[in-house]
Each structure stands twice: as structure tokens, then as C-alpha cells.
C-alpha distance (Angstrom), angle and dihedral (degrees) to the residues before:
residue distance angle dihedral
X1 . . .
X2 3.79 . .
X3 3.78 118.1 .
X4 3.81 122.5 -145.2
X5 3.79 113.6 -101.3
X6 3.78 105.0 -138.8
X7 3.80 105.5 49.3
X8 3.79 113.6 146.9
X9 3.78 124.8 -146.9
X10 3.83 90.0 -114.7
X11 3.79 90.9 57.6
X12 3.82 92.5 47.6
X13 3.82 91.5 48.7
X14 3.83 90.9 52.8
X15 3.83 89.4 52.6
X16 3.82 91.6 48.5
X17 3.81 90.1 49.1
X18 3.83 88.5 56.1
X19 3.82 86.9 55.8
X20 3.81 90.9 55.3
X21 3.82 102.4 -92.3
X22 3.82 120.0 137.0
X23 3.79 128.6 -155.6
X24 3.80 107.4 -116.0
X25 3.80 103.0 172.2
X26 3.78 148.0 -19.6
X27 3.77 126.2 -141.2
X28 3.76 114.9 -177.1
X29 3.79 109.5 -47.1
X30 3.81 96.5 -17.9
X31 3.80 124.4 91.0
X32 3.79 119.2 -159.4
X33 3.81 120.8 -149.6
X34 3.79 131.3 -175.6
X35 3.78 138.1 -161.6
X36 3.79 116.6 -157.1
X37 3.79 91.0 -146.1
X38 2.88 145.2 153.4
X39 2.97 88.9 -94.7
X40 3.79 99.5 30.9
X41 3.79 111.6 -134.9
X42 3.80 140.1 178.8
X43 3.77 126.6 -160.1
X44 3.81 133.9 -176.5
X45 3.80 123.2 -141.9
X46 3.82 120.6 -167.6
X47 3.80 110.4 -133.7
X48 3.82 97.9 -124.7
X49 3.79 132.6 138.5
X50 3.01 106.1 -118.6
X51 3.79 110.9 13.0
X52 3.78 115.7 -135.8
X53 3.80 111.5 -105.6
X54 3.81 93.5 -120.0
X55 3.79 91.4 52.5
X56 3.80 91.1 46.6
X57 3.80 92.1 49.3
X58 3.81 92.0 48.5
X59 3.80 93.1 51.8
X60 3.80 92.6 45.8
X61 3.81 92.4 47.1
X62 3.79 92.5 50.2
X63 3.82 93.5 47.7
X64 3.81 91.7 45.9
X65 3.79 92.4 50.5
X66 3.80 94.3 48.2
X67 3.83 93.6 45.7
X68 3.85 93.0 42.3
X69 3.79 94.8 -126.3
X70 3.81 129.1 123.6
X71 3.80 115.6 -92.8
X72 3.81 89.3 -131.0
X73 3.81 91.5 65.1
X74 3.81 90.9 55.6
X75 3.82 91.7 44.6
X76 3.82 89.8 54.3
X77 3.81 88.9 60.3
X78 3.80 90.0 60.9
């Protein structure tokens, strides 16, 4: 699976919101989101344009694991 190269934090946050996450706070350049679950989960997204591919992959992998969906289905939304 190849991830797109120029994904902004705003775009990723919109995708995560479609999966049920909500923005709860921002401190500096990091935005914190939560999902009430089950299982309850929190994730942090750095507010960069574009996100580094390793950072993007890590966030997608964590969200996919916690929501029990394949990472490829989230990557297709990008």
C-alpha cells in the first residue's frame, strides 16, 4: 500500500472525524482527537502541511487497529 505524499493534517482530521473521532483540544501544533468507543481511544495529530509519510502511516495504523478496520480502507479515503 502506497500512501499519498502531500496529505495535510486538516485532511487527515476530516477523515478521522468521519470514523467517529472528535477534536477535543489543540496545544501548539498538535491536535488531540478522541473516540468514545468501545474501545475508547485518543490520538494526536501534528498540524503540519504535509504530514511525513511515517507519521501518517502511524496514525492510520493506530486508528485502524482500534476501530478494527483494514488500514487500506482508511487510506482510500485520503
